[in-house]
Wavefront OBJ file of the C-alpha trace (Angstrom):
o trace
v 16.662 6.752 -21.875
v 15.222 3.322 -22.726
v 13.795 2.035 -25.980
v 10.797 -0.094 -25.402
v 9.488 -2.669 -27.844
v 6.251 -4.559 -27.107
v 4.719 -7.417 -29.033
v 1.066 -8.331 -28.303
v -0.982 -11.342 -29.199
v -4.772 -11.482 -28.525
v -6.537 -14.859 -28.291
v -10.200 -15.531 -27.843
v -10.442 -19.007 -26.385
v -13.613 -21.167 -26.519
v -14.437 -24.476 -24.954
v -14.280 -27.716 -27.007
v -17.412 -28.955 -25.376
v -19.687 -26.161 -26.710
v -23.192 -27.232 -27.339
v -24.020 -24.181 -29.631
v -22.308 -20.969 -30.645
v -24.361 -18.100 -32.195
v -21.438 -15.758 -33.228
v -17.614 -15.864 -33.108
v -17.333 -13.086 -30.459
v -20.457 -13.944 -28.360
v -18.827 -16.789 -26.452
v -20.043 -20.304 -26.346
v -22.960 -21.944 -24.692
v -22.234 -24.869 -22.400
v -24.894 -26.398 -20.320
v -26.681 -23.505 -18.543
v -23.908 -20.980 -19.169
v -22.532 -18.652 -21.791
v -18.766 -18.629 -21.580
v -16.363 -15.968 -22.989
v -12.571 -15.744 -22.311
v -9.678 -13.864 -23.806
v -6.027 -13.536 -23.256
v -3.727 -10.832 -24.455
v -0.115 -11.597 -23.756
v 3.239 -10.616 -25.325
v 6.898 -9.766 -24.656
v 8.559 -6.533 -23.885
v 12.174 -5.805 -24.771
v 14.058 -2.797 -23.424
v 17.383 -1.238 -23.771
v 18.808 1.452 -21.484
v 20.971 4.471 -22.123
v 21.602 6.924 -19.296
v 20.550 6.803 -15.592
v 18.876 3.447 -14.939
v 17.894 4.483 -11.365
v 15.958 7.494 -12.693
v 14.259 5.266 -15.242
v 13.133 2.802 -12.506
v 11.906 5.690 -10.394
v 9.571 7.269 -13.020
v 8.778 4.541 -15.430
v 9.813 1.025 -14.074
v 8.698 -1.060 -17.074
v 10.770 -4.196 -17.048
v 11.533 -6.553 -20.047
v 10.203 -10.071 -20.332
v 6.909 -11.954 -21.013
v 3.814 -10.102 -19.886
v 0.176 -10.709 -19.450
v -1.491 -7.434 -20.890
v -4.999 -8.517 -20.160
v -6.992 -11.676 -19.194
v -10.808 -11.923 -18.894
v -13.202 -14.896 -18.227
v -16.923 -14.677 -17.937
v -19.658 -17.037 -17.300
v -23.260 -16.011 -17.309
v -26.356 -18.241 -16.644
v -28.637 -18.339 -19.654
v -31.836 -18.288 -17.548
v -30.521 -16.574 -14.406
v -30.890 -19.859 -12.463
v -27.366 -21.199 -12.184
v -26.539 -24.089 -9.666
v -23.952 -22.282 -7.640
v -23.912 -18.873 -9.287
v -25.595 -16.827 -12.115
v -22.493 -14.734 -13.073
v -18.770 -15.193 -12.574
v -16.221 -12.842 -13.923
v -12.447 -12.855 -13.509
v -10.107 -10.400 -14.949
v -6.324 -9.616 -14.601
v -3.695 -7.400 -16.078
v -0.157 -6.240 -15.592
v 1.598 -9.443 -14.644
v 5.143 -10.073 -15.879
v 6.960 -6.763 -15.821
v 4.618 -3.901 -14.913
v 4.817 -2.195 -11.490
v 1.035 -2.715 -10.980
v -0.669 -6.199 -11.115
v -4.464 -6.505 -10.566
v -6.855 -9.412 -10.442
v -10.605 -8.918 -9.951
v -13.185 -11.608 -9.135
v -16.927 -11.205 -8.844
v -19.412 -13.983 -8.371
v -23.233 -13.286 -8.151
v -26.216 -15.637 -7.273
v -29.572 -13.927 -7.621
v -31.173 -13.256 -4.240
v -28.648 -15.288 -2.385
v -25.163 -13.626 -2.508
v -22.925 -11.150 -4.146
v -19.176 -11.605 -3.784
v -16.288 -9.386 -5.061
v -12.577 -9.731 -4.489
v -9.660 -7.580 -5.645
v -5.899 -8.348 -5.313
v -3.378 -5.593 -6.338
v 0.388 -5.443 -6.041
v 2.194 -2.115 -6.518
v 6.025 -2.034 -6.801
v 7.346 1.166 -5.664
v 10.964 2.218 -6.630
v 12.482 5.573 -5.769
v 16.150 6.373 -6.269
v 16.185 10.171 -7.465
v 19.664 11.244 -6.328
v 18.551 14.907 -5.479
v 16.148 13.743 -2.750
v 17.710 14.505 0.683
v 21.184 14.571 -0.964
v 23.763 16.817 0.775
v 25.432 17.739 -2.449
v 28.994 17.424 -1.077
v 31.308 20.123 -2.529
v 34.234 18.964 -4.711
v 36.496 21.226 -2.739
v 36.122 18.847 0.348
v 39.258 16.943 1.296
v 38.418 14.131 0.783
v 35.678 14.831 -1.845
v 32.899 12.193 -1.372
v 30.086 12.673 -3.873
v 26.665 11.124 -3.199
v 25.254 9.754 -6.454
v 22.085 8.072 -5.191
v 19.211 9.057 -2.933
v 19.794 8.765 0.774
v 15.978 7.913 1.010
v 15.892 5.385 -1.750
v 13.455 2.579 -1.500
v 12.390 -0.582 -3.330
v 9.074 -1.741 -1.708
v 6.091 -3.723 -2.587
v 2.586 -3.139 -1.513
v 0.109 -6.061 -1.673
v -3.648 -5.224 -1.103
v -6.400 -7.787 -0.854
v -10.116 -6.671 -0.539
v -12.916 -9.244 -0.174
v -16.580 -8.360 0.203
v -19.690 -10.695 0.622
v -23.316 -9.553 0.699
v -25.882 -12.191 1.646
v -29.458 -11.962 0.597
v -28.797 -8.661 -1.378
v -32.478 -8.105 -2.293
v -34.150 -9.039 0.905
v -35.364 -6.714 3.728
v -32.485 -7.917 5.882
v -28.995 -7.927 4.423
v -25.687 -9.118 5.809
v -22.484 -7.712 4.703
v -19.042 -9.120 5.446
v -15.621 -7.786 4.432
v -11.883 -8.384 4.870
v -8.951 -6.286 3.752
v -5.231 -6.812 4.068
v -2.619 -4.263 3.190
v 1.106 -5.273 3.488
v 4.030 -2.947 2.503
v 7.566 -4.268 2.804
v 10.940 -4.243 1.254
v 14.391 -2.616 1.564
v 14.757 1.167 1.927
v 17.082 3.871 3.254
v 16.709 6.667 5.823
v 18.874 9.224 7.416
v 19.725 9.988 11.054
v 20.773 13.340 12.318
v 22.566 12.569 15.453
v 26.381 12.656 15.617
v 26.347 13.566 12.015
v 24.028 12.889 9.102
v 24.397 9.230 8.181
v 22.388 6.837 6.097
v 20.589 4.007 7.754
v 19.207 0.766 6.264
v 15.433 0.868 6.829
v 13.763 -2.551 6.684
v 10.224 -1.530 5.880
v 7.460 -3.577 7.035
v 3.756 -2.542 7.785
v 0.606 -4.625 7.882
v -3.095 -3.553 8.149
v -5.872 -6.094 8.621
v -9.495 -4.895 8.580
v -12.633 -6.750 9.180
v -16.242 -5.581 8.585
v -19.598 -6.835 9.621
v -22.660 -4.921 8.649
v -26.555 -5.364 8.694
v -29.052 -3.553 6.732
v -32.752 -3.306 7.854
v -35.645 -2.177 5.576
v -38.534 -2.311 7.994
v -40.310 0.803 6.777
v -41.267 1.844 3.252
v -38.429 3.710 1.571
v -36.389 3.628 4.712
v -33.241 1.645 5.600
v -31.254 1.271 8.948
v -27.655 0.009 8.970
v -25.331 -1.240 11.588
v -21.670 -1.666 10.870
v -18.713 -2.900 13.061
v -15.129 -2.165 11.681
v -12.202 -3.804 13.353
v -8.729 -2.463 12.072
v -5.384 -3.880 13.366
v -2.099 -2.231 12.295
v 1.367 -3.485 12.857
v 4.435 -1.375 12.140
v 7.660 -3.441 12.266
v 9.970 -1.089 10.391
v 13.504 -1.000 11.943
v 16.691 1.000 11.413
v 20.353 -0.041 11.346
v 23.618 1.601 10.519
v 25.490 -0.591 7.911
v 27.864 1.866 6.540
v 31.327 1.675 7.981
v 33.764 3.093 5.474
v 36.530 4.223 7.903
v 38.314 2.757 10.800
v 40.168 3.878 13.906
v 43.805 3.216 14.525
v 42.822 0.135 16.500
v 41.124 -1.238 13.369
v 37.542 -0.644 14.689
v 35.248 0.163 11.698
v 33.374 3.443 11.975
v 30.779 5.516 10.205
v 31.595 9.333 10.090
v 28.485 10.267 8.073
v 27.624 11.148 4.451
v 28.028 14.920 4.601
v 31.607 15.775 3.577
v 32.513 19.551 3.615
v 35.842 19.632 5.486
v 36.176 23.435 4.826
v 33.202 23.902 7.069
v 34.414 21.269 9.543
v 32.098 18.565 8.585
v 32.605 15.788 9.548
v 35.834 17.436 10.828
v 38.612 19.606 9.491
v 40.913 18.298 6.754
v 42.975 16.250 6.594
v 41.388 13.220 8.297
v 44.593 11.997 9.717
v 43.165 12.313 13.336
v 39.908 10.677 12.542
v 39.289 9.942 16.185
v 38.546 13.672 16.595
v 35.557 13.420 14.236
v 32.218 12.456 15.539
v 31.579 8.798 14.544
v 29.356 5.764 14.998
v 30.501 2.257 15.745
v 26.957 1.030 15.841
v 23.476 2.319 15.759
v 20.029 0.609 15.729
v 16.473 1.497 16.434
v 13.204 -0.441 16.564
v 9.836 0.351 17.898
v 7.271 -2.384 16.894
v 3.879 -0.595 17.169
v 0.417 -2.297 17.395
v -2.720 -0.157 16.817
v -6.316 -1.375 17.165
v -9.166 0.892 16.359
v -12.604 -0.682 16.333
v -15.441 1.380 15.088
v -19.160 1.083 15.459
v -21.536 2.903 13.151
v -25.451 3.348 13.164
v -26.795 5.035 9.997
v -30.264 5.451 8.325
v -31.549 6.735 5.079
v -35.214 7.653 4.335
v -37.469 9.393 1.753
v -40.657 8.132 3.627
v -42.053 11.631 3.606
v -42.936 13.124 0.165
v -40.351 15.519 -1.168
v -38.109 15.202 1.880
v -35.021 13.083 2.228
v -33.382 12.356 5.598
v -30.053 10.665 6.447
v -27.912 10.398 9.539
v -25.264 8.422 11.431
v -23.524 7.881 14.705
v -19.944 6.671 14.901
v -18.017 5.507 17.991
v -14.301 4.606 18.057
v -12.163 3.486 20.888
v -8.560 3.093 19.560
v -5.407 2.062 21.335
v -1.773 2.201 20.380
v 0.944 0.143 22.063
v 4.733 0.088 21.583
v 5.780 -2.982 23.661
v 9.574 -2.190 23.579
v 11.230 0.897 22.247
v 14.957 0.140 21.649
v 17.443 2.760 20.398
v 21.151 1.878 20.945
v 24.112 4.150 19.876
v 27.684 3.542 20.271
v 30.470 5.890 18.970
v 31.604 9.394 19.816
v 29.627 12.687 20.136
v 32.584 15.156 20.106
v 30.730 18.059 21.843
v 29.679 16.130 24.903
v 32.296 13.311 24.716
v 29.370 10.845 24.843
v 30.338 7.380 23.731
v 27.063 5.507 24.101
v 23.327 5.866 24.917
v 20.324 3.591 25.136
v 16.722 4.529 25.032
v 14.162 1.791 25.919
v 10.758 1.219 27.348
v 7.119 0.694 26.558
v 4.568 3.378 25.415
v 0.768 3.285 25.012
v -2.000 5.723 24.102
v -5.769 5.638 23.966
v -8.248 7.733 21.991
v -11.992 7.771 22.225
v -14.163 9.449 19.582
v -17.807 9.903 19.221
v -19.435 11.823 16.368
v -22.732 12.156 14.569
v -24.443 14.041 11.819
v -27.981 14.511 10.393
v -28.765 15.764 6.880
v -32.166 16.676 5.245
v -33.086 17.679 1.688
v -36.434 19.350 0.758
v -37.324 19.048 -2.849
v -39.392 22.163 -3.406
v -39.823 21.236 -7.165
v -37.853 19.686 -9.969
v -35.663 22.632 -10.233
v -35.221 23.754 -6.671
v -34.159 22.000 -3.507
v -32.917 23.002 -0.046
v -30.274 20.932 1.887
v -29.022 21.183 5.422
l 1 2 3 4 5 6 7 8 9 10 11 12 13 14 15 16 17 18 19 20 21 22 23 24 25 26 27 28 29 30 31 32 33 34 35 36 37 38 39 40 41 42 43 44 45 46 47 48 49 50 51 52 53 54 55 56 57 58 59 60 61 62 63 64 65 66 67 68 69 70 71 72 73 74 75 76 77 78 79 80 81 82 83 84 85 86 87 88 89 90 91 92 93 94 95 96 97 98 99 100 101 102 103 104 105 106 107 108 109 110 111 112 113 114 115 116 117 118 119 120 121 122 123 124 125 126 127 128 129 130 131 132 133 134 135 136 137 138 139 140 141 142 143 144 145 146 147 148 149 150 151 152 153 154 155 156 157 158 159 160 161 162 163 164 165 166 167 168 169 170 171 172 173 174 175 176 177 178 179 180 181 182 183 184 185 186 187 188 189 190 191 192 193 194 195 196 197 198 199 200 201 202 203 204 205 206 207 208 209 210 211 212 213 214 215 216 217 218 219 220 221 222 223 224 225 226 227 228 229 230 231 232 233 234 235 236 237 238 239 240 241 242 243 244 245 246 247 248 249 250 251 252 253 254 255 256 257 258 259 260 261 262 263 264 265 266 267 268 269 270 271 272 273 274 275 276 277 278 279 280 281 282 283 284 285 286 287 288 289 290 291 292 293 294 295 296 297 298 299 300 301 302 303 304 305 306 307 308 309 310 311 312 313 314 315 316 317 318 319 320 321 322 323 324 325 326 327 328 329 330 331 332 333 334 335 336 337 338 339 340 341 342 343 344 345 346 347 348 349 350 351 352 353 354 355 356 357 358 359 360 361 362 363 364 365 366 367 368 369 370 371 372 373
């Protein structure tokens, strides 16, 4: 277990150039804006007793200085600011938490509405019962596995930016961008010659773009057109880096992580003739994948007719998936077939076209009863 001690300090900061201030907690007025900002920061101290990997898996609160919360707000006094009417910036979690978030919103009446969010999630997993072979102590040699064979320590960084131009007009323009990156060291297993652990260098990236138009040409009716562009990159690779034994020639080998010599795994005891076991001298696999799935959407919403609401949409997607070069290389020994090496390589591609649509209607018979289809 860990004992956690947190010290917090809350500060309400005001500007020294304030022209007027009505109340201590209502911010300050400077020029055409009311400004209010706060910081809550402190320090976390921890001490651990027991399984630290299990603590990081399920709690993962680290010691050190921390930003518990931060806020900064500017609001125009007469809703007629020069560049913006409202600006809001808030953050929390920086310094030792597994989740860090920053949010920004800027608004100018009748001109634009912008919002942005950045989030970082740190994901740790090292629970030793996940995919663990539980090697028996009666094996000769006895090789216990005390950590997860699928452990990982990855970070996911997500950014979302959205801008609406002329939000109150009959024609609105919507722009968006999102980025999602996940990377870091991790482990996986391979069930080939024998179950062995691989170093899995995790790396995925998703970039998304969005352009949308809203039209209000009829009373209580709006039409929307949206174009979504999604681009995915998967660059995760796998490599054998565990070579705890060697042949009589001195060649380092990997005979796997499952040890139950009574059952002949990886081979019968004693391991004096280790060349009779199945083993790896090297193994690697990579298949960088690139996906693109553009999507078009046409939608409408209307309550033009009394007591009846209509909505509908049409969606078209033409997605493509390409693996430019698959590369899987094995060197070692497969006992049953006496195979000492193999290589798989080559490109791959796929395409999928999708078209869908839906239409909905709601009839408001009275305030208590309505029918939807």
